[in-house]
Structure formats: C-alpha cells, structure tokens
N, CA, C and O atoms as CSV, one atom per row, in Angstrom:
chain,resi,resn,atom,element,x,y,z
A,1,MET,N,N,109.731,129.313,84.759
A,1,MET,CA,C,110.620,129.177,85.906
A,1,MET,C,C,112.030,129.538,85.485
A,1,MET,O,O,112.478,129.211,84.385
A,2,PHE,N,N,112.707,130.207,86.373
A,2,PHE,CA,C,114.088,130.599,86.141
A,2,PHE,C,C,114.901,130.202,87.362
A,2,PHE,O,O,114.444,130.366,88.493
A,3,GLY,N,N,116.098,129.685,87.143
A,3,GLY,CA,C,117.004,129.421,88.251
A,3,GLY,C,C,117.107,127.945,88.605
A,3,GLY,O,O,116.525,127.088,87.938
A,4,PRO,N,N,117.861,127.661,89.672
A,4,PRO,CA,C,118.193,126.281,90.054
A,4,PRO,C,C,117.063,125.602,90.826
A,4,PRO,O,O,117.170,125.390,92.034
A,5,VAL,N,N,115.977,125.262,90.121
A,5,VAL,CA,C,114.784,124.716,90.760
A,5,VAL,C,C,115.079,123.398,91.482
A,5,VAL,O,O,114.676,123.233,92.634
A,6,SER,N,N,115.765,122.466,90.839
A,6,SER,CA,C,116.038,121.160,91.463
A,6,SER,C,C,116.844,121.308,92.737
A,6,SER,O,O,116.538,120.669,93.744
A,7,GLU,N,N,117.872,122.146,92.706
A,7,GLU,CA,C,118.696,122.361,93.902
A,7,GLU,C,C,117.870,123.002,95.009
A,7,GLU,O,O,118.008,122.656,96.182
A,8,GLY,N,N,117.019,123.932,94.628
A,8,GLY,CA,C,116.166,124.592,95.617
A,8,GLY,C,C,115.190,123.634,96.262
A,8,GLY,O,O,114.994,123.674,97.477
A,9,MET,N,N,114.573,122.772,95.469
A,9,MET,CA,C,113.624,121.811,96.017
A,9,MET,C,C,114.313,120.865,96.994
A,9,MET,O,O,113.709,120.451,97.984
A,10,LYS,N,N,115.566,120.521,96.726
A,10,LYS,CA,C,116.304,119.665,97.665
A,10,LYS,C,C,116.509,120.379,98.997
A,10,LYS,O,O,116.435,119.753,100.054
A,11,LEU,N,N,116.764,121.682,98.952
A,11,LEU,CA,C,116.921,122.444,100.195
A,11,LEU,C,C,115.622,122.446,101.003
A,11,LEU,O,O,115.655,122.361,102.230
A,12,PHE,N,N,114.479,122.542,100.317
A,12,PHE,CA,C,113.195,122.546,101.013
A,12,PHE,C,C,112.932,121.224,101.723
A,12,PHE,O,O,112.116,121.177,102.644
A,13,LYS,N,N,113.600,120.159,101.319
A,13,LYS,CA,C,113.396,118.850,101.922
A,13,LYS,C,C,114.556,118.475,102.848
A,13,LYS,O,O,114.788,117.293,103.103
A,14,ASN,N,N,115.271,119.460,103.344
A,14,ASN,CA,C,116.493,119.184,104.080
A,14,ASN,C,C,116.513,119.844,105.464
A,14,ASN,O,O,117.587,120.119,105.998
A,15,GLY,N,N,115.344,120.100,106.044
A,15,GLY,CA,C,115.306,120.707,107.372
A,15,GLY,C,C,115.913,122.095,107.390
A,15,GLY,O,O,116.649,122.443,108.313
A,16,SER,N,N,115.610,122.882,106.385
A,16,SER,CA,C,116.194,124.223,106.251
A,16,SER,C,C,115.495,125.248,107.132
A,16,SER,O,O,114.371,125.048,107.593
A,17,LYS,N,N,116.195,126.343,107.345
A,17,LYS,CA,C,115.625,127.518,108.012
A,17,LYS,C,C,115.155,128.453,106.903
A,17,LYS,O,O,115.936,128.859,106.042
A,18,ILE,N,N,113.854,128.791,106.937
A,18,ILE,CA,C,113.262,129.549,105.840
A,18,ILE,C,C,112.573,130.797,106.371
A,18,ILE,O,O,111.731,130.721,107.265
A,19,ALA,N,N,112.939,131.946,105.813
A,19,ALA,CA,C,112.245,133.207,106.099
A,19,ALA,C,C,111.202,133.400,105.006
A,19,ALA,O,O,111.548,133.474,103.827
A,20,VAL,N,N,109.937,133.482,105.382
A,20,VAL,CA,C,108.846,133.642,104.423
A,20,VAL,C,C,108.464,135.117,104.385
A,20,VAL,O,O,107.749,135.610,105.257
A,21,VAL,N,N,108.953,135.814,103.359
A,21,VAL,CA,C,108.689,137.242,103.200
A,21,VAL,C,C,107.319,137.406,102.556
A,21,VAL,O,O,107.067,136.894,101.465
A,22,GLY,N,N,106.440,138.125,103.245
A,22,GLY,CA,C,105.057,138.250,102.798
A,22,GLY,C,C,104.168,137.225,103.484
A,22,GLY,O,O,103.091,136.886,102.993
A,23,TYR,N,N,104.636,136.738,104.626
A,23,TYR,CA,C,103.871,135.761,105.408
A,23,TYR,C,C,102.474,136.303,105.700
A,23,TYR,O,O,102.297,137.497,105.942
A,24,SER,N,N,101.489,135.413,105.674
A,24,SER,CA,C,100.108,135.780,105.958
A,24,SER,C,C,99.405,134.585,106.577
A,24,SER,O,O,99.786,133.438,106.346
A,25,GLU,N,N,98.383,134.861,107.362
A,25,GLU,CA,C,97.543,133.798,107.913
A,25,GLU,C,C,96.172,133.779,107.245
A,25,GLU,O,O,95.311,132.991,107.638
A,26,ALA,N,N,95.954,134.626,106.249
A,26,ALA,CA,C,94.674,134.653,105.545
A,26,ALA,C,C,94.483,133.325,104.817
A,26,ALA,O,O,95.282,132.992,103.941
A,27,PRO,N,N,93.449,132.559,105.154
A,27,PRO,CA,C,93.317,131.194,104.626
A,27,PRO,C,C,93.216,131.096,103.104
A,27,PRO,O,O,93.522,130.043,102.545
A,28,HIS,N,N,92.803,132.142,102.431
A,28,HIS,CA,C,92.661,132.096,100.972
A,28,HIS,C,C,93.972,132.362,100.230
A,28,HIS,O,O,94.020,132.249,99.005
A,29,ARG,N,N,95.029,132.711,100.953
A,29,ARG,CA,C,96.295,133.028,100.302
A,29,ARG,C,C,97.170,131.785,100.174
A,29,ARG,O,O,97.234,130.963,101.088
A,30,ILE,N,N,97.834,131.656,99.045
A,30,ILE,CA,C,98.672,130.486,98.766
A,30,ILE,C,C,99.826,130.362,99.754
A,30,ILE,O,O,100.324,129.259,99.982
A,31,VAL,N,N,100.255,131.464,100.338
A,31,VAL,CA,C,101.351,131.422,101.307
A,31,VAL,C,C,101.020,130.477,102.461
A,31,VAL,O,O,101.925,129.852,103.013
A,32,VAL,N,N,99.762,130.359,102.835
A,32,VAL,CA,C,99.364,129.469,103.928
A,32,VAL,C,C,99.621,128.015,103.533
A,32,VAL,O,O,100.192,127.250,104.311
A,33,LYS,N,N,99.202,127.636,102.335
A,33,LYS,CA,C,99.380,126.255,101.862
A,33,LYS,C,C,100.872,125.927,101.716
A,33,LYS,O,O,101.316,124.851,102.117
A,34,VAL,N,N,101.633,126.849,101.148
A,34,VAL,CA,C,103.065,126.614,100.950
A,34,VAL,C,C,103.783,126.539,102.291
A,34,VAL,O,O,104.630,125.668,102.491
A,35,THR,N,N,103.456,127.438,103.209
A,35,THR,CA,C,104.091,127.426,104.536
A,35,THR,C,C,103.791,126.120,105.258
A,35,THR,O,O,104.686,125.531,105.864
A,36,ASN,N,N,102.541,125.658,105.201
A,36,ASN,CA,C,102.197,124.378,105.843
A,36,ASN,C,C,102.985,123.224,105.223
A,36,ASN,O,O,103.456,122.338,105.937
A,37,TYR,N,N,103.128,123.232,103.906
A,37,TYR,CA,C,103.919,122.197,103.223
A,37,TYR,C,C,105.375,122.237,103.705
A,37,TYR,O,O,105.966,121.200,104.005
A,38,LEU,N,N,105.936,123.428,103.776
A,38,LEU,CA,C,107.338,123.551,104.197
A,38,LEU,C,C,107.524,123.085,105.638
A,38,LEU,O,O,108.550,122.490,105.967
A,39,LEU,N,N,106.549,123.346,106.492
A,39,LEU,CA,C,106.606,122.849,107.873
A,39,LEU,C,C,106.528,121.321,107.901
A,39,LEU,O,O,107.265,120.674,108.646
A,40,GLU,N,N,105.640,120.750,107.093
A,40,GLU,CA,C,105.504,119.291,107.029
A,40,GLU,C,C,106.789,118.615,106.563
A,40,GLU,O,O,107.054,117.467,106.919
A,41,GLU,N,N,107.587,119.325,105.769
A,41,GLU,CA,C,108.854,118.780,105.282
A,41,GLU,C,C,109.966,118.894,106.335
A,41,GLU,O,O,111.106,118.512,106.071
A,42,GLY,N,N,109.643,119.412,107.514
A,42,GLY,CA,C,110.618,119.469,108.602
A,42,GLY,C,C,111.447,120.740,108.652
A,42,GLY,O,O,112.474,120.786,109.329
A,43,ASN,N,N,111.011,121.773,107.940
A,43,ASN,CA,C,111.738,123.032,107.932
A,43,ASN,C,C,111.319,123.923,109.094
A,43,ASN,O,O,110.223,123.780,109.637
A,44,THR,N,N,112.188,124.828,109.462
A,44,THR,CA,C,111.876,125.863,110.442
A,44,THR,C,C,111.453,127.110,109.673
A,44,THR,O,O,112.161,127.553,108.768
A,45,ILE,N,N,110.308,127.672,110.027
A,45,ILE,CA,C,109.757,128.818,109.320
A,45,ILE,C,C,109.720,130.027,110.235
A,45,ILE,O,O,109.304,129.936,111.390
A,46,ILE,N,N,110.159,131.161,109.708
A,46,ILE,CA,C,109.977,132.450,110.371
A,46,ILE,C,C,109.271,133.350,109.368
A,46,ILE,O,O,109.760,133.565,108.259
A,47,GLY,N,N,108.123,133.869,109.768
A,47,GLY,CA,C,107.361,134.751,108.904
A,47,GLY,C,C,107.919,136.165,108.942
A,47,GLY,O,O,108.353,136.643,109.990
A,48,ILE,N,N,107.905,136.825,107.800
A,48,ILE,CA,C,108.349,138.219,107.715
A,48,ILE,C,C,107.169,139.038,107.189
A,48,ILE,O,O,106.759,138.891,106.038
A,49,ASN,N,N,106.638,139.894,108.045
A,49,ASN,CA,C,105.537,140.765,107.663
A,49,ASN,C,C,105.444,141.891,108.693
A,49,ASN,O,O,105.178,141.628,109.866
A,50,PRO,N,N,105.661,143.143,108.271
A,50,PRO,CA,C,105.623,144.253,109.226
A,50,PRO,C,C,104.217,144.539,109.763
A,50,PRO,O,O,104.070,145.309,110.712
A,51,ASN,N,N,103.192,143.937,109.174
A,51,ASN,CA,C,101.816,144.188,109.596
A,51,ASN,C,C,101.262,143.147,110.557
A,51,ASN,O,O,100.118,143.256,110.997
A,52,ILE,N,N,102.063,142.140,110.886
A,52,ILE,CA,C,101.641,141.111,111.837
A,52,ILE,C,C,102.613,141.129,113.008
A,52,ILE,O,O,103.816,140.936,112.831
A,53,GLU,N,N,102.085,141.364,114.202
A,53,GLU,CA,C,102.966,141.381,115.377
A,53,GLU,C,C,103.233,139.984,115.908
A,53,GLU,O,O,104.345,139.683,116.341
A,54,LYS,N,N,102.208,139.120,115.876
A,54,LYS,CA,C,102.359,137.765,116.389
A,54,LYS,C,C,101.390,136.866,115.637
A,54,LYS,O,O,100.231,137.226,115.430
A,55,ALA,N,N,101.866,135.703,115.232
A,55,ALA,CA,C,100.988,134.746,114.558
A,55,ALA,C,C,99.897,134.322,115.533
A,55,ALA,O,O,100.179,133.992,116.685
A,56,SER,N,N,98.666,134.331,115.073
A,56,SER,CA,C,97.557,133.960,115.948
A,56,SER,C,C,97.071,132.532,115.707
A,56,SER,O,O,96.446,131.938,116.585
A,57,LYS,N,N,97.351,131.977,114.530
A,57,LYS,CA,C,96.834,130.653,114.186
A,57,LYS,C,C,97.898,129.568,114.222
A,57,LYS,O,O,97.579,128.384,114.107
A,58,THR,N,N,99.153,129.954,114.380
A,58,THR,CA,C,100.250,128.984,114.396
A,58,THR,C,C,101.275,129.405,115.438
A,58,THR,O,O,101.152,130.457,116.065
A,59,ASP,N,N,102.280,128.570,115.611
A,59,ASP,CA,C,103.385,128.902,116.517
A,59,ASP,C,C,104.535,129.560,115.768
A,59,ASP,O,O,105.635,129.679,116.308
A,60,ILE,N,N,104.299,129.987,114.540
A,60,ILE,CA,C,105.358,130.595,113.733
A,60,ILE,C,C,105.726,131.969,114.289
A,60,ILE,O,O,104.861,132.808,114.544
A,61,LEU,N,N,107.015,132.174,114.469
A,61,LEU,CA,C,107.514,133.486,114.866
A,61,LEU,C,C,107.381,134.422,113.675
A,61,LEU,O,O,107.770,134.063,112.563
A,62,VAL,N,N,106.838,135.614,113.888
A,62,VAL,CA,C,106.699,136.598,112.816
A,62,VAL,C,C,107.487,137.842,113.201
A,62,VAL,O,O,107.322,138.384,114.294
A,63,LEU,N,N,108.347,138.288,112.288
A,63,LEU,CA,C,109.180,139.467,112.493
A,63,LEU,C,C,108.842,140.517,111.438
A,63,LEU,O,O,108.307,140.183,110.381
A,64,PRO,N,N,109.152,141.786,111.719
A,64,PRO,CA,C,108.794,142.846,110.768
A,64,PRO,C,C,109.667,142.925,109.526
A,64,PRO,O,O,109.252,143.477,108.508
A,65,SER,N,N,110.887,142.369,109.606
A,65,SER,CA,C,111.812,142.490,108.476
A,65,SER,C,C,112.887,141.416,108.575
A,65,SER,O,O,113.062,140.783,109.616
A,66,LEU,N,N,113.602,141.226,107.473
A,66,LEU,CA,C,114.740,140.299,107.500
A,66,LEU,C,C,115.810,140.772,108.475
A,66,LEU,O,O,116.476,139.961,109.118
A,67,GLU,N,N,115.970,142.083,108.580
A,67,GLU,CA,C,116.985,142.638,109.476
A,67,GLU,C,C,116.726,142.296,110.937
A,67,GLU,O,O,117.643,142.352,111.756
A,68,ALA,N,N,115.479,141.941,111.274
A,68,ALA,CA,C,115.136,141.594,112.649
A,68,ALA,C,C,115.494,140.147,112.999
A,68,ALA,O,O,115.400,139.751,114.161
A,69,LEU,N,N,115.897,139.368,112.016
A,69,LEU,CA,C,116.283,137.975,112.274
A,69,LEU,C,C,117.537,137.931,113.151
A,69,LEU,O,O,118.458,138.729,112.978
A,70,THR,N,N,117.556,136.994,114.085
A,70,THR,CA,C,118.714,136.877,114.977
A,70,THR,C,C,119.689,135.797,114.528
A,70,THR,O,O,120.761,135.638,115.111
A,71,GLU,N,N,119.311,135.053,113.483
A,71,GLU,CA,C,120.201,134.026,112.948
A,71,GLU,C,C,120.041,133.941,111.446
A,71,GLU,O,O,119.003,134.333,110.913
A,72,PRO,N,N,121.044,133.438,110.754
A,72,PRO,CA,C,120.959,133.306,109.299
A,72,PRO,C,C,119.894,132.298,108.871
A,72,PRO,O,O,119.600,131.344,109.591
A,73,MET,N,N,119.336,132.519,107.718
A,73,MET,CA,C,118.360,131.616,107.110
A,73,MET,C,C,119.000,130.940,105.896
A,73,MET,O,O,119.864,131.520,105.240
A,74,ASP,N,N,118.577,129.729,105.606
A,74,ASP,CA,C,119.057,129.029,104.414
A,74,ASP,C,C,118.349,129.551,103.159
A,74,ASP,O,O,118.960,129.708,102.102
A,75,ILE,N,N,117.051,129.814,103.304
A,75,ILE,CA,C,116.224,130.208,102.167
A,75,ILE,C,C,115.392,131.425,102.533
A,75,ILE,O,O,114.870,131.529,103.643
A,76,ILE,N,N,115.275,132.341,101.586
A,76,ILE,CA,C,114.295,133.419,101.692
A,76,ILE,C,C,113.231,133.117,100.645
A,76,ILE,O,O,113.494,133.178,99.443
A,77,GLN,N,N,112.029,132.791,101.110
A,77,GLN,CA,C,110.889,132.474,100.247
A,77,GLN,C,C,110.066,133.752,100.103
A,77,GLN,O,O,109.641,134.321,101.108
A,78,VAL,N,N,109.832,134.216,98.873
A,78,VAL,CA,C,109.229,135.531,98.641
A,78,VAL,C,C,107.803,135.415,98.116
A,78,VAL,O,O,107.555,134.827,97.063
A,79,PHE,N,N,106.878,135.987,98.869
A,79,PHE,CA,C,105.481,136.136,98.475
A,79,PHE,C,C,105.159,137.634,98.432
A,79,PHE,O,O,104.330,138.122,99.200
A,80,ARG,N,N,105.802,138.329,97.557
A,80,ARG,CA,C,105.576,139.770,97.368
A,80,ARG,C,C,105.449,140.020,95.880
A,80,ARG,O,O,105.804,139.165,95.069
A,81,LYS,N,N,104.946,141.186,95.518
A,81,LYS,CA,C,104.869,141.560,94.109
A,81,LYS,C,C,106.276,141.765,93.559
A,81,LYS,O,O,107.205,142.097,94.295
A,82,SER,N,N,106.414,141.563,92.265
A,82,SER,CA,C,107.718,141.766,91.609
A,82,SER,C,C,108.253,143.159,91.875
A,82,SER,O,O,109.464,143.338,92.007
A,83,SER,N,N,107.382,144.144,91.956
A,83,SER,CA,C,107.807,145.529,92.172
A,83,SER,C,C,108.459,145.728,93.539
A,83,SER,O,O,109.131,146.738,93.748
A,84,ALA,N,N,108.279,144.796,94.471
A,84,ALA,CA,C,108.896,144.905,95.803
A,84,ALA,C,C,110.311,144.339,95.836
A,84,ALA,O,O,111.018,144.515,96.829
A,85,LEU,N,N,110.741,143.657,94.764
A,85,LEU,CA,C,112.048,143.000,94.790
A,85,LEU,C,C,113.239,143.952,94.882
A,85,LEU,O,O,114.195,143.626,95.585
A,86,PRO,N,N,113.242,145.112,94.214
A,86,PRO,CA,C,114.403,145.998,94.383
A,86,PRO,C,C,114.629,146.404,95.851
A,86,PRO,O,O,115.764,146.413,96.327
A,87,GLU,N,N,113.553,146.737,96.553
A,87,GLU,CA,C,113.684,147.086,97.973
A,87,GLU,C,C,114.130,145.887,98.798
A,87,GLU,O,O,114.961,146.024,99.695
A,88,LEU,N,N,113.580,144.714,98.499
A,88,LEU,CA,C,113.990,143.497,99.190
A,88,LEU,C,C,115.467,143.218,98.935
A,88,LEU,O,O,116.186,142.803,99.843
A,89,GLY,N,N,115.920,143.444,97.711
A,89,GLY,CA,C,117.334,143.259,97.384
A,89,GLY,C,C,118.240,144.142,98.239
A,89,GLY,O,O,119.287,143.699,98.710
A,90,ARG,N,N,117.830,145.390,98.435
A,90,ARG,CA,C,118.626,146.291,99.292
A,90,ARG,C,C,118.656,145.778,100.729
A,90,ARG,O,O,119.688,145.855,101.395
A,91,GLU,N,N,117.532,145.260,101.205
A,91,GLU,CA,C,117.493,144.712,102.567
A,91,GLU,C,C,118.421,143.492,102.685
A,91,GLU,O,O,119.142,143.342,103.671
A,92,ILE,N,N,118.390,142.636,101.675
A,92,ILE,CA,C,119.251,141.443,101.694
A,92,ILE,C,C,120.723,141.840,101.644
A,92,ILE,O,O,121.546,141.234,102.329
A,93,GLU,N,N,121.063,142.839,100.851
A,93,GLU,CA,C,122.451,143.309,100.762
A,93,GLU,C,C,122.973,143.801,102.111
A,93,GLU,O,O,124.172,143.710,102.376
A,94,ASN,N,N,122.092,144.319,102.966
A,94,ASN,CA,C,122.501,144.868,104.256
A,94,ASN,C,C,122.584,143.827,105.370
A,94,ASN,O,O,122.987,144.150,106.487
A,95,LEU,N,N,122.212,142.598,105.082
A,95,LEU,CA,C,122.290,141.551,106.100
A,95,LEU,C,C,123.750,141.171,106.346
A,95,LEU,O,O,124.585,141.288,105.448
A,96,SER,N,N,124.052,140.721,107.549
A,96,SER,CA,C,125.415,140.288,107.874
A,96,SER,C,C,125.684,138.864,107.389
A,96,SER,O,O,126.801,138.368,107.529
A,97,TRP,N,N,124.702,138.220,106.839
A,97,TRP,CA,C,124.779,136.852,106.322
A,97,TRP,C,C,124.095,136.843,104.960
A,97,TRP,O,O,123.419,137.801,104.584
A,98,LYS,N,N,124.279,135.747,104.227
A,98,LYS,CA,C,123.556,135.620,102.967
A,98,LYS,C,C,122.912,134.239,102.887
A,98,LYS,O,O,123.511,133.243,103.293
A,99,PRO,N,N,121.701,134.185,102.365
A,99,PRO,CA,C,121.041,132.886,102.247
A,99,PRO,C,C,121.663,132.055,101.133
A,99,PRO,O,O,122.347,132.582,100.256
A,100,LYS,N,N,121.418,130.763,101.182
A,100,LYS,CA,C,121.857,129.890,100.089
A,100,LYS,C,C,120.986,130.115,98.860
A,100,LYS,O,O,121.443,129.951,97.728
A,101,LEU,N,N,119.716,130.496,99.090
A,101,LEU,CA,C,118.750,130.567,98.004
A,101,LEU,C,C,117.673,131.600,98.306
A,101,LEU,O,O,117.225,131.741,99.444
A,102,ILE,N,N,117.267,132.320,97.264
A,102,ILE,CA,C,116.058,133.137,97.315
A,102,ILE,C,C,115.087,132.497,96.343
A,102,ILE,O,O,115.412,132.312,95.170
A,103,TRP,N,N,113.900,132.158,96.817
A,103,TRP,CA,C,112.891,131.510,95.977
A,103,TRP,C,C,111.710,132.462,95.856
A,103,TRP,O,O,111.062,132.777,96.854
A,104,CYS,N,N,111.428,132.919,94.652
A,104,CYS,CA,C,110.320,133.832,94.398
A,104,CYS,C,C,109.135,133.050,93.835
A,104,CYS,O,O,109.256,132.324,92.848
A,105,GLN,N,N,108.016,133.213,94.474
A,105,GLN,CA,C,106.798,132.476,94.147
A,105,GLN,C,C,106.340,132.732,92.711
A,105,GLN,O,O,106.790,133.683,92.072
A,106,GLN,N,N,105.447,131.882,92.207
A,106,GLN,CA,C,104.902,132.028,90.861
A,106,GLN,C,C,104.419,133.449,90.626
A,106,GLN,O,O,103.734,134.040,91.461
A,107,GLY,N,N,104.792,133.984,89.466
A,107,GLY,CA,C,104.379,135.331,89.095
A,107,GLY,C,C,105.326,136.416,89.577
A,107,GLY,O,O,105.179,137.576,89.191
A,108,VAL,N,N,106.288,136.066,90.407
A,108,VAL,CA,C,107.250,137.044,90.933
A,108,VAL,C,C,108.524,136.930,90.104
A,108,VAL,O,O,109.272,135.958,90.214
A,109,ILE,N,N,108.759,137.954,89.264
A,109,ILE,CA,C,109.877,137.919,88.325
A,109,ILE,C,C,110.519,139.298,88.250
A,109,ILE,O,O,109.840,140.304,88.044
A,110,ASP,N,N,111.830,139.328,88.419
A,110,ASP,CA,C,112.629,140.532,88.208
A,110,ASP,C,C,114.041,140.056,87.880
A,110,ASP,O,O,114.814,139.709,88.773
A,111,LEU,N,N,114.365,140.044,86.600
A,111,LEU,CA,C,115.645,139.492,86.167
A,111,LEU,C,C,116.830,140.328,86.630
A,111,LEU,O,O,117.923,139.791,86.813
A,112,ILE,N,N,116.639,141.628,86.823
A,112,ILE,CA,C,117.717,142.473,87.353
A,112,ILE,C,C,117.991,142.088,88.799
A,112,ILE,O,O,119.152,141.968,89.192
A,113,PHE,N,N,116.949,141.893,89.596
A,113,PHE,CA,C,117.096,141.435,90.983
A,113,PHE,C,C,117.853,140.109,91.007
A,113,PHE,O,O,118.785,139.926,91.790
A,114,GLN,N,N,117.431,139.174,90.123
A,114,GLN,CA,C,118.077,137.864,90.074
A,114,GLN,C,C,119.562,138.003,89.752
A,114,GLN,O,O,120.403,137.372,90.393
A,115,GLU,N,N,119.876,138.820,88.769
A,115,GLU,CA,C,121.271,139.015,88.373
A,115,GLU,C,C,122.089,139.609,89.512
A,115,GLU,O,O,123.210,139.167,89.764
A,116,GLU,N,N,121.537,140.611,90.206
A,116,GLU,CA,C,122.266,141.253,91.311
A,116,GLU,C,C,122.511,140.275,92.462
A,116,GLU,O,O,123.601,140.252,93.033
A,117,MET,N,N,121.513,139.476,92.800
A,117,MET,CA,C,121.686,138.520,93.899
A,117,MET,C,C,122.681,137.426,93.513
A,117,MET,O,O,123.510,137.028,94.331
A,118,GLU,N,N,122.604,136.939,92.274
A,118,GLU,CA,C,123.543,135.907,91.839
A,118,GLU,C,C,124.965,136.444,91.772
A,118,GLU,O,O,125.918,135.702,92.013
A,119,ARG,N,N,125.121,137.715,91.450
A,119,ARG,CA,C,126.450,138.329,91.460
A,119,ARG,C,C,127.022,138.340,92.875
A,119,ARG,O,O,128.240,138.353,93.050
A,120,ARG,N,N,126.164,138.335,93.874
A,120,ARG,CA,C,126.597,138.302,95.271
A,120,ARG,C,C,126.723,136.867,95.799
A,120,ARG,O,O,126.956,136.650,96.988
A,121,GLY,N,N,126.564,135.896,94.896
A,121,GLY,CA,C,126.741,134.499,95.285
A,121,GLY,C,C,125.498,133.836,95.853
A,121,GLY,O,O,125.601,132.794,96.500
A,122,ILE,N,N,124.325,134.417,95.625
A,122,ILE,CA,C,123.078,133.852,96.124
A,122,ILE,C,C,122.285,133.296,94.939
A,122,ILE,O,O,121.998,134.021,93.986
A,123,GLN,N,N,121.938,132.024,95.000
A,123,GLN,CA,C,121.122,131.435,93.949
A,123,GLN,C,C,119.697,131.971,94.046
A,123,GLN,O,O,119.200,132.222,95.143
A,124,VAL,N,N,119.038,132.147,92.898
A,124,VAL,CA,C,117.686,132.695,92.863
A,124,VAL,C,C,116.812,131.860,91.932
A,124,VAL,O,O,117.200,131.552,90.805
A,125,VAL,N,N,115.634,131.502,92.420
A,125,VAL,CA,C,114.602,130.878,91.597
A,125,VAL,C,C,113.473,131.887,91.466
A,125,VAL,O,O,113.040,132.481,92.453
A,126,MET,N,N,113.003,132.074,90.245
A,126,MET,CA,C,111.900,133.004,89.970
A,126,MET,C,C,110.703,132.234,89.426
A,126,MET,O,O,110.850,131.221,88.743
A,127,ASP,N,N,109.520,132.738,89.745
A,127,ASP,CA,C,108.282,132.286,89.088
A,127,ASP,C,C,108.053,130.788,89.270
A,127,ASP,O,O,107.784,130.082,88.299
A,128,ALA,N,N,108.157,130.300,90.503
A,128,ALA,CA,C,107.965,128.869,90.758
A,128,ALA,C,C,107.375,128.658,92.148
A,128,ALA,O,O,107.646,129.429,93.068
A,129,CYS,N,N,106.582,127.627,92.292
A,129,CYS,CA,C,105.940,127.300,93.568
A,129,CYS,C,C,106.436,125.942,94.059
A,129,CYS,O,O,106.242,124.933,93.380
A,130,PRO,N,N,107.075,125.902,95.230
A,130,PRO,CA,C,107.575,124.616,95.722
A,130,PRO,C,C,106.449,123.627,96.016
A,130,PRO,O,O,106.640,122.418,95.886
A,131,TYR,N,N,105.291,124.122,96.407
A,131,TYR,CA,C,104.162,123.225,96.666
A,131,TYR,C,C,103.712,122.550,95.370
A,131,TYR,O,O,103.456,121.346,95.349
A,132,ALA,N,N,103.618,123.323,94.301
A,132,ALA,CA,C,103.209,122.764,93.000
A,132,ALA,C,C,104.248,121.801,92.448
A,132,ALA,O,O,103.901,120.875,91.716
A,133,LEU,N,N,105.509,122.002,92.784
A,133,LEU,CA,C,106.590,121.181,92.255
A,133,LEU,C,C,106.960,119.998,93.160
A,133,LEU,O,O,107.854,119.220,92.828
A,134,ARG,N,N,106.292,119.865,94.273
A,134,ARG,CA,C,106.691,118.898,95.302
A,134,ARG,C,C,106.758,117.460,94.801
A,134,ARG,O,O,107.549,116.674,95.322
A,135,SER,N,N,105.966,117.098,93.821
A,135,SER,CA,C,105.948,115.703,93.366
A,135,SER,C,C,107.066,115.393,92.355
A,135,SER,O,O,107.226,114.242,91.947
A,136,PHE,N,N,107.836,116.411,91.953
A,136,PHE,CA,C,108.875,116.171,90.965
A,136,PHE,C,C,110.167,115.650,91.547
A,136,PHE,O,O,111.049,115.234,90.795
A,137,LEU,N,N,110.311,115.658,92.851
A,137,LEU,CA,C,111.539,115.126,93.461
A,137,LEU,C,C,111.262,113.824,94.187
A,137,LEU,O,O,112.175,113.231,94.761
C-alpha cells in the first residue's frame, strides 16, 4: 500500500461522494462488493463506465466518463488496470474540480501517476482495498 490510507478510510466513512471508475455489475467482480460496502457506509456512488448506459441491478447512476459528472466528487475510486492510469490522469487534469483523494484498488500501481496527482494537490492511495481494510478503523 502506498499513500494516506488512514485519511482515505476516514473519508469513506464520512458520507462522501465517490466516482467509481471501472464500475461493473458483474457479481464475480470485487467492485460490486466494494461498491456495496461504500453505499452501506452512507456514501453517494456514481459509476463510471463507458460500456454501461444504465445500472440494471441498482439505483446507481452510471456515466461514461468523469467529464460527464455534473458535480465534484470527494473520491475517485479506481478499478482499472495500472496501464489505464496515465489516460485517467489526463482526464482528471481536465476536470474543473479536483477530488480530495484518488484511491486505486489492490494491484493498481503507477508511481508516476501518483506523483503527478500529488503535485496537483490530490492525495493518492495505491494498491489497497477499502473493503479489506474496513476493520482497521
């Protein structure tokens, strides 16, 4: 794990607005379990996935990109491959707002991405799962 994990976990328990990049409704994917946990903690979730037009199993709003968001998010939760982070970084740079935190799921690591986002004043957690860490706070 890299980054401000404790601070990030506190945000997840604070009724935050969270954009879940790589949102999926496939029951075998960890994103489903993590998203359900984040909802149970009282957070507002917006799914980001260009391949889903409308959530069919939940009331979660799904948008094609971060740029389609109509309001700022507190957290960007990333369920994408590490190789997708440079493109995601460019998308985040073009937003008119900046999140308090970018949280990259276990196995998602790009230290250059982390450095660039932190240089812009955005905290980044890499290679960590909030669901797995939930009992530590």
